[in-house]
N, C-alpha and C positions, 0 to 999 in steps of 0.2 A: 504492499498500498503506498510505502514511505516512497519507492520507486517513482509512482505513479504523479506523488503531488510536485514530485520535483520533475516533474519531465510537464506538468501543466504549465508554470509561467514562460517557457520555451516555447510550448506550442500556443500558447496566447498570446505573445508576444508574434510570434510568426504567423497567426494570424491577422493580427493588426497589421502588421507589414505590408502582409497582400494586398487584404483590403485595402491597405490606402493605396497599392499601385492598380488595382483594379481600378476604382475610380477614377486614378489620374488618367487610364487609358481608356475607362466610357466615357467620361465627364469632362476631361483635363485637370489642369494643378488647381485650377479655381474653384471644383469642387471638394476638393480635400477641406473637410473640415473635423474638429475629433469627433462631434455627434454624426455626420453621416459616417466616419471609419467604423467608430462603435456599434452603428448601427447595420453595417454593411458585414462586419467580424462577428458579430451576434456577443455580442460583448456588452457588458456596461460602461456608462462612461468612468465609474467608479474607477473598474478594472483596468482599462485604457490607461489612467490619469498613471494608474501604478508603475505603467511603465513608460512612459510619455508626459510627463506633464505640461507640454504645449507642443503647437505645429510644427512648429522648427524643430524641436528634439527629434520627434519623430521625420521629417523630411531628410535629418542628417542620417538617422539611423540607418532610412531604406536608401539611401546615396551609399551609406557605407557599407550596407548588405548588397546591394547590387555590384558594388566596387569590387569589392571583396569575392563573391561570385564569380568574378571574370577572372581576378586577379587567381584564385582555386584555378582557373580553368588554365590561363597561359603556364600553369605550374607543372600543371596536369600532361598536357602539352611537352611541355621542356621533358617531364620525362619520360616520353616514346620516343625523344631522339636523341641516338649514337655520337653525332658529330656535335663536337663540345663548340667548336669553330661556327659563332652568328644564332643557336641554337635560341637564348632568350630571345631573339629579334623574330625566326620563324615560327617560333609557341605565336607570338605576338601578333604575328601576320594570320597564320592559322586561325586562331582564333577570331579575331576582330574581323576579318571577313566571312567568317562560318557563317554568323547569324543573318538570314534574312532582313530587310530593311523592315518587314509588315510583323516581325518576333516581338511579342507581348517585352519582352525584356526589354528589346529595343527602345520601343514606344515608352516604355518607363526612363529610360535613359534619357533620351532626348526631351522631356519632360525637365528631367533635374538637369539637363546641362543648361536649359534655361533658365533655371532658377540658380545654377553657379555663374554665369554672366553678370548677375544683376546681386547675389549676395558676397560679401568676401569671404563669410566666415562658412561659406560652402565650397568656396574655391577653396578656401588650406584643407579643411577635408580631404578635398581631391588631391591636392598637390602632395599632402601628407601620407596618403595610402599610395600617390604613385612613386614618389618618392622611395617608402618602402621599399614597393615590390621593384622597384629598379636596382635597389642594392641586393635583395634575395635574388636577382632571378638573370640580373648582368653580371658577367664579371666583370673586374676593372678594364680588359680590355678591349671588351665589346661597349662599355659603356665612353670611352674615349675612340671610340673607332667614327671617323667623319663617315665610312661609308654605310655602319650600319646605323647609324644618327640617321641619316639621306634616308634609308630605308623606311626607320621608324616613323620618322615625319612624313614621308608617302603612305606610309598606314594611317597613318592620323585622317591624312587627305582623304583617301577612300575610307576611312570611319566617319568621319563627319560630312560626305556625302551621302553615306547609305543613311546614317540618323538625319539630315534634313530631307532625306527621297530627291536628291538634287542629283539626277543622270544627266550628264552631259556626256557620258562613253557609251559605245554600244557594248551589250556584254562580250561578243569578243574581243575589243580592246581590254575590258575590265579584266577578262582574266586571263589577256595576255602580259598586262599592268603586273598583274599578281605571282603570275610565272616571269618574270622580269625580277621582281624584287626577291621572292626565293633564291632567284639561281643567285643576285649581289648577295647575298648572308652569306654563300659559300666562299667566297674568294678571301 
């Protein structure tokens, strides 16, 4: 019985984060209120407040959750790659371009990116997560390589284009760009 009780707060927290993400997807960031999240998650507002005292705290947690899952996916992809040279950049490429733009998580991330652009605290959270991930996932040589930095910046451009659903290149050209970036990570 004790084990169940210990899991319940984590399950409630996860339900609340999922409810916030679902609201963002269904109605946009402006629809996210504590009352709406509690209702969608099927918990009382008091239960919600035990986890998240304010909307910004909840959005920070959602942002952290989404980015931590992304960083975990990059780490898992790295573990599959036996070539240490450029491994972190290749893993970043594979995870970044794998999800379609209409993927729910990508759509949530798009809303959170919008929040990040206007909220310095969220921007700082984003930076701290990625600074930590970069330190863990990239060797010092990979961090300092101009070629691999160029690849990561190109990957970011692809990612942002996907998030904004701004498709100015054909599928064939996009696939060729991805192949070329992958080739450049091996030099």
